[in-house]
C-alpha positions, 0 to 999 in steps of 0.5 A, a space after each residue: 522513541 520511534 512510533 509506528 507509521 500508518 499508510 492509507 493506500 487508496 487504489 484507483 486501478 491498474 495501468 494498461 501495462 498491468 493488463 499486459 502481464 501474464 498471470 505468472 507475471 502478476 503472481 510474481 509482482 504481488 509475491 514481491 510486494 508481499 515479501 517487501 512488506 515482510 522484509 521491513 516488518 510491515 503488515 496490512 492491518 484490517 481488511 481490503 475495503 471496497 469503496 467504489 460504491 461511495 465515490 467515483 475515484 477509488 475502488 479499494 483502500 487498505 492500511 499498512 502499519 510500519 514499525 517506523 519511518 525507515 521501514 516505510 521508506 524501505 518498503 516503498 523502495 522495495 515496491 519501486 524496485 519490483 516495478 509496482 508503480 508501473 502497474 498500479 494507480 494509487 494515492 497514499 497518505 502517511 500518518 501516526 496515531 493521534 494522541 487526541 482521539 476526538 480531533 476533528 
């Protein structure tokens, strides 16, 4: 039985190439990213969180839930094909829900 996979996405910012995109190109990029999530059955869970005030590395973070690892892999391929990684500076961590809620 496969378990849902969660991805913590920590956003540092955008590359210079992102700022050279027109508004229409940016809209298209984010639309492709959103379509890639929906295509694999993934969804953003919870709010987009502003964390710039609490650290000097990340501006925002959010969590994506995938139905299984294959969906996480497919969504990453979709994001790559859309060119997202050329435009965003980020770090991600994949995980599954812990069986023990009080684990340090």
